[in-house]
matplotlib code that plots the C-alpha trace (Angstrom):
import matplotlib.pyplot as plt

x = [3.8, 2.1, 1.8, -0.2, -3.1, -2.9, -5.9, -4.6, -5.1, -5.5, -8.9, -10.8, -13.0, -13.8, -15.2, -19.0, -21.3, -24.3, -25.1, -26.5, -24.0, -24.3, -23.4, -20.4, -19.2, -19.4, -17.4, -14.8, -14.1, -13.2, -9.7, -6.7, -5.4, -3.6, 0.0, 2.2, 0.5, -2.8, -2.7, -2.1, -5.1, -7.2, -6.3, -6.9, -10.3, -11.1, -9.9, -12.1, -15.1, -14.5, -14.3, -17.7, -19.0, -17.7, -19.1, -22.6, -22.4, -21.6, -24.4, -26.9, -25.8, -23.1, -20.6, -18.8, -16.6, -13.6, -10.2, -8.5, -5.1, -5.4, -7.7, -5.9, -2.6, -4.1, -5.6, -2.4, -0.1, -1.9, -2.3, 1.4, 2.6, 0.2, 1.9, 5.4, 6.3, 8.9, 8.0, 10.5, 8.2, 5.2, 1.7, 1.6, 4.8, 3.6, 0.3, 2.2, 4.5, 1.6, -0.1, 3.0, 3.3, -0.4, 0.1, 3.2, 1.2, -1.6, 0.8, 2.3, -1.1, -2.4, 0.7, -0.5, -3.7, -4.2, -5.7, -3.7, -0.5, -1.5, -1.5, 1.9, 3.3, 2.1, 3.4, 6.8, 7.0, 6.0, 8.7, 11.4, 10.9, 8.1, 8.4, 6.6, 10.1, 10.9, 9.3, 9.4, 7.5, 6.4, 5.7, 2.0, 1.6, 1.1, 2.9, 6.0, 5.9, 5.6, 8.5, 10.6, 10.7, 9.3, 6.0, 4.3, 1.2, -1.1, 0.8, 1.1, -2.7, -3.4, -0.9, -2.3, -5.9, -5.3, -3.3, -5.7, -8.9, -7.3, -6.5, -10.1, -11.2, -8.9, -10.5, -8.0, -9.7, -8.3, -10.4, -13.4, -11.4, -12.5, -10.6, -11.2, -9.6, -9.0, -8.0, -6.3, -5.0, -2.1, -2.3, -4.3, -3.9, -5.3, -6.6, -8.4, -11.5, -13.4, -16.8, -17.6, -14.5, -14.5, -10.8, -8.5, -5.3, -2.7, -0.4, 2.1, 2.9, 1.7, -0.4, -4.0, -6.0, -9.2, -11.8, -11.8, -9.7, -11.4, -14.2, -13.6, -14.5, -15.5, -12.8, -14.9, -13.9, -10.7, -12.6, -14.6, -11.4, -9.8, -12.8, -13.0, -9.3, -9.8, -12.2, -15.5, -17.7, -21.1, -20.4, -22.2, -20.8, -23.4, -23.3, -22.7, -19.1, -18.7, -18.3, -18.0, -18.0, -15.2, -15.6, -12.6, -10.5, -6.7, -5.1, -1.8, 0.5, 2.2, 1.1, 3.6, 2.5, 1.3, 4.2, 3.7, 5.5, 4.2, 2.9, 2.4, -1.0, -4.0, -6.6, -9.2, -9.8, -11.9, -15.0, -13.1, -12.8, -10.7, -10.2, -7.2, -3.6, -2.2, 0.8, 3.4, 6.4, 7.3, 8.0, 11.5, 11.9, 13.1, 13.5, 13.8, 11.2, 12.2, 10.3, 11.8, 11.8, 12.2, 9.4, 7.2, 7.1, 7.9, 10.8, 11.7, 15.4, 15.9, 18.2, 21.0, 23.2, 26.7, 29.3, 32.6, 35.2, 38.0, 41.5, 42.8, 40.8, 37.4, 37.6, 39.7, 37.9, 39.8, 38.3, 39.7, 41.7, 39.6, 36.4, 37.9, 38.8, 35.3, 33.8, 36.0, 34.9, 31.3, 31.4, 33.0, 30.6, 27.6, 29.2, 29.5, 25.9, 27.1, 25.5, 21.7, 21.4, 22.3, 23.0, 26.7, 25.6, 24.1, 27.5, 29.3, 26.6, 27.5, 31.2, 30.3, 28.1, 30.9, 33.9, 32.9, 33.2, 31.1, 28.5, 25.2]
y = [-4.8, -1.9, 1.5, 4.7, 5.4, 9.2, 10.9, 12.4, 15.9, 15.0, 16.5, 16.3, 19.2, 20.1, 16.6, 16.8, 13.9, 13.0, 10.1, 7.9, 5.3, 6.6, 10.1, 8.8, 6.8, 9.9, 11.9, 9.2, 8.9, 12.5, 12.6, 13.9, 16.8, 18.7, 18.5, 18.7, 19.1, 19.9, 16.7, 14.7, 16.5, 15.7, 12.0, 11.7, 13.3, 10.8, 7.9, 9.1, 9.3, 5.7, 4.8, 6.3, 4.1, 1.0, 2.2, 2.7, -0.7, -2.2, -0.3, -1.6, -5.3, -6.0, -6.4, -4.2, -4.5, -3.0, -4.6, -4.8, -5.3, -2.1, 0.5, 1.1, 1.2, 3.7, 6.1, 6.1, 6.6, 9.8, 11.0, 10.4, 12.3, 15.1, 15.3, 15.3, 11.7, 10.2, 6.9, 5.6, 3.3, 4.3, 3.2, 0.9, -0.8, -1.2, -2.8, -5.1, -6.1, -6.8, -8.9, -10.9, -11.5, -12.6, -15.1, -16.6, -17.0, -18.6, -21.1, -21.8, -22.3, -24.7, -26.8, -27.9, -30.0, -29.4, -26.0, -25.6, -26.4, -24.0, -21.0, -22.0, -22.4, -19.0, -17.3, -19.0, -17.8, -14.2, -13.9, -15.3, -13.1, -10.4, -6.8, -8.0, -9.0, -5.4, -3.7, 0.1, 1.4, 4.8, 3.8, 2.9, 3.3, 0.3, 1.9, 2.4, -1.1, -2.5, -0.1, -2.1, 0.8, -1.4, -1.0, -1.2, -3.1, -0.9, -1.4, -5.1, -5.3, -3.7, -5.9, -9.2, -8.1, -7.5, -10.7, -13.1, -11.7, -12.1, -15.7, -16.3, -14.7, -17.1, -20.1, -20.9, -22.8, -21.9, -24.3, -22.2, -19.1, -15.7, -12.3, -9.8, -6.8, -6.5, -3.3, -3.0, 0.1, 1.3, -1.8, -3.1, -6.5, -8.6, -12.0, -15.0, -15.9, -19.2, -18.5, -22.2, -22.7, -19.2, -18.9, -16.5, -17.1, -14.3, -14.5, -12.1, -14.6, -17.8, -18.6, -19.5, -17.9, -19.3, -16.6, -12.9, -10.5, -7.5, -7.1, -8.3, -6.0, -6.7, -5.7, -2.7, -1.2, -0.3, 1.5, 3.4, 4.4, 5.5, 7.7, 9.2, 9.9, 11.6, 14.0, 12.5, 13.7, 12.4, 8.7, 6.4, 3.1, 0.3, -2.4, -4.8, -3.7, -5.7, -9.3, -10.7, -9.2, -9.6, -12.9, -13.1, -10.8, -11.4, -9.3, -7.8, -7.2, -3.8, -3.0, -0.7, 3.0, 4.2, 5.4, 9.1, 9.5, 10.7, 8.2, 8.8, 7.1, 8.5, 6.4, 7.3, 4.4, 6.3, 4.1, 1.2, 1.8, -1.1, -1.4, -3.7, -3.6, -6.3, -7.2, -5.7, -5.7, -2.3, -2.7, -2.0, 1.1, -1.1, -4.9, -7.7, -10.5, -14.1, -17.4, -19.7, -23.2, -24.9, -23.1, -22.0, -18.5, -15.2, -13.6, -9.9, -9.1, -5.5, -3.4, -2.1, 1.0, 0.0, -0.2, 1.6, -0.4, -1.9, -0.5, -3.9, -4.1, -5.5, -8.4, -9.1, -12.0, -15.1, -17.7, -20.3, -18.6, -20.1, -19.0, -15.5, -15.3, -16.3, -13.8, -11.0, -11.6, -11.8, -8.7, -6.7, -8.1, -7.0, -3.6, -3.3, -4.7, -7.3, -10.3, -10.3, -13.8, -17.4, -20.8, -19.9, -17.1, -19.4, -21.2, -18.1, -15.9, -16.8, -16.1, -12.8, -11.7, -12.7, -11.2, -8.4, -5.0, -3.4, -6.0, -5.1]
z = [4.1, 5.9, 4.4, 5.2, 2.9, 2.2, 0.6, -2.7, -4.1, -7.7, -8.6, -11.8, -11.0, -14.6, -15.4, -15.8, -16.8, -18.7, -16.3, -19.0, -20.3, -23.8, -22.7, -20.8, -23.7, -26.0, -23.4, -22.9, -26.7, -27.1, -28.8, -26.9, -29.1, -26.4, -25.5, -22.4, -19.0, -20.5, -22.4, -19.2, -17.6, -20.7, -20.7, -17.0, -17.4, -20.1, -18.0, -15.1, -17.4, -18.5, -14.8, -14.3, -17.1, -15.3, -12.0, -13.4, -14.9, -11.5, -9.8, -12.2, -12.4, -9.8, -12.7, -15.2, -18.3, -16.6, -17.4, -14.0, -15.6, -17.6, -16.1, -12.8, -14.7, -17.2, -14.6, -12.4, -15.4, -16.5, -12.9, -12.2, -15.2, -14.3, -10.9, -12.4, -11.6, -13.9, -15.7, -18.1, -20.1, -22.2, -21.2, -24.2, -23.1, -19.5, -20.7, -23.0, -20.2, -17.8, -20.4, -20.9, -17.1, -17.1, -20.0, -18.3, -15.1, -17.0, -18.6, -15.2, -13.6, -16.3, -16.0, -12.6, -12.2, -8.5, -7.8, -4.6, -6.3, -9.1, -6.7, -5.3, -8.8, -9.8, -6.7, -7.0, -10.6, -9.8, -7.1, -9.4, -12.5, -12.1, -10.8, -7.7, -6.4, -5.4, -2.4, -1.7, 1.2, -0.1, -3.7, -4.3, -8.0, -10.3, -13.4, -11.3, -10.0, -13.5, -14.4, -11.9, -9.4, -6.6, -4.8, -1.4, -0.3, -2.3, -5.6, -4.9, -4.3, -7.7, -9.5, -8.0, -8.5, -12.2, -12.6, -10.8, -12.3, -15.7, -14.8, -13.9, -17.1, -19.0, -17.4, -14.6, -11.7, -8.3, -6.2, -5.3, -4.3, -5.6, -5.6, -2.8, -1.1, 2.6, 4.5, 7.8, 9.6, 7.4, 5.2, 2.3, 0.6, -2.2, -1.1, -2.6, -0.6, -0.2, 1.3, 1.9, 4.0, 5.4, 4.5, 2.7, 0.8, 0.9, -2.2, -0.7, 2.1, 0.5, 3.6, 4.4, 7.2, 8.8, 9.4, 8.4, 10.5, 8.6, 6.1, 2.5, -0.4, -4.0, -6.5, -7.5, -4.1, -5.9, -8.7, -6.0, -4.3, -7.6, -8.5, -5.0, -5.2, -8.5, -7.0, -7.8, -4.9, -5.5, -5.3, -2.8, -1.9, -2.0, 0.7, -2.1, -2.1, 1.1, 0.2, 3.7, 7.2, 9.8, 11.7, 14.0, 16.0, 16.3, 19.0, 17.9, 20.8, 20.6, 17.0, 15.4, 15.0, 11.6, 9.5, 9.0, 5.7, 2.4, -0.1, -3.8, -3.7, -5.7, -3.9, -1.3, 1.0, 3.6, 2.9, 4.7, 8.4, 9.7, 13.5, 13.6, 12.6, 10.3, 12.4, 14.7, 12.3, 10.8, 7.1, 5.6, 3.4, 0.5, 0.2, -2.3, -2.1, -2.5, -2.5, 0.1, -1.3, 2.2, 4.0, 1.1, 2.6, 1.0, 2.7, 2.7, 2.4, 3.4, 1.2, 3.4, 3.0, 1.9, 4.6, 4.6, 2.7, 4.7, 4.4, 3.7, 0.5, -0.5, 1.9, 4.9, 6.6, 7.5, 5.2, 2.8, 0.0, -2.8, -1.1, -0.5, -4.2, -5.2, -2.7, -4.0, -7.6, -6.6, -4.6, -7.4, -9.9, -7.8, -7.4, -11.2, -11.5, -14.0, -12.2, -11.5, -10.3, -10.9, -9.2, -8.6, -6.3, -3.7, -3.2, -2.1, -0.6, 3.0, 2.4, 0.8, 3.7, 6.1, 4.6, 2.1, 3.6, 0.9, -0.3, -1.8]

ax = plt.figure().add_subplot(projection="3d")
ax.plot(x, y, z, "-o")
ax.set_aspect("equal")
plt.show()
C-alpha cells in the first residue's frame, strides 16, 4: 500500500573512508567496545562502512557480496536503536527468524514443480504464517516488521527482496523472473520481472502486469538509498541501476493525495523520480493481510476501533441461540486474545460480525 517516503535525518558524518576495498574492510572490522548510544552510533558507522564495500563491488562488476536478507536488517536495527526506537528482539534473533522464514519458503517452493505454482505457494504460505500478514502505514523498518509490529510498502519491499533473492541463491527457479524494485509517487514495491515477456509479478497482490508503469531498478537501488539515507553525500547512481524503463502509462482517475504523516524510514529515494501514482485507493492505517483462496488475491482487512458495548451484554442480535452462544464465546476469546486462528473461526465469523457489539 502507498506510503510517503520521507528523507531521514540519520547522518553518519564522522565516517571517513579509504576508498580501496581493503581499507574499507579494515574499517568495518573494528570492534564495538562502546556502550549505550555511543555503541549504537559505532555499530551504525561500521554497518555503513560495510555498505560502502558492497557498493564499490557493485560499481566495479555489477554485482556484490551483500546478503539482502541481513544487511538492510542490520543497518536499520542499529539506526532504529540510535533514534530511540524500541525493538523487543535482538538482532541475532531477528536474523535467525528471517532465515527460518526463508528456509520454509524454499521448502514450499521446491514442493511445486511448476514455477508459476511455486510463486503462488510461497505467497500463500507467507500470508498464513509470516510477519508479512500485518500492515502498518507509518512503519517502514524491516526489524520492526520481523518483530511482528507490522510494516508498510517499504518494509514489505525489503522483506520480499531479501526472501526472493535468497530463494534464487538456493537454486529455486521462478520461470525466468528476476527481482527488481519499482517506485511510484508515495509507493514502492518489490516485483519479479520477466524481460522476455515484458511482464512483472507483484507478490503483494499475487497479480501479473503486462508492461512497466514505472522504471524498474536493480536491487542495489536499495543499498544506494540506504547509504544516501545514512548521510553518504558523494555517491553517484550509475545508469545500470535502472533495469528497464517505463513502457506504458496507466491513467489513475482521481489519485489519492500523498499522505502527509511522518514515517520512520531511513531511506533516501530521491534518485527515483516517478511521475505516476500506484492507484486511487488510500491505504488503511493498520490491517491484516489474508490470502483469499477463491480469488487468489491478497485482501486487506482494516483494523477497526472497538465499538461501544451494548447495554444488553456482549451480543444482542436476533440470531439462532446456538450461533449466539458460539459468537459470544468467540467474541470473549478474541477479547482475551486466547484464540489466534483456526478452522472453527470461519464457521461463526459472520455471526460475530453481525451480533457482537465489541468485536475485534
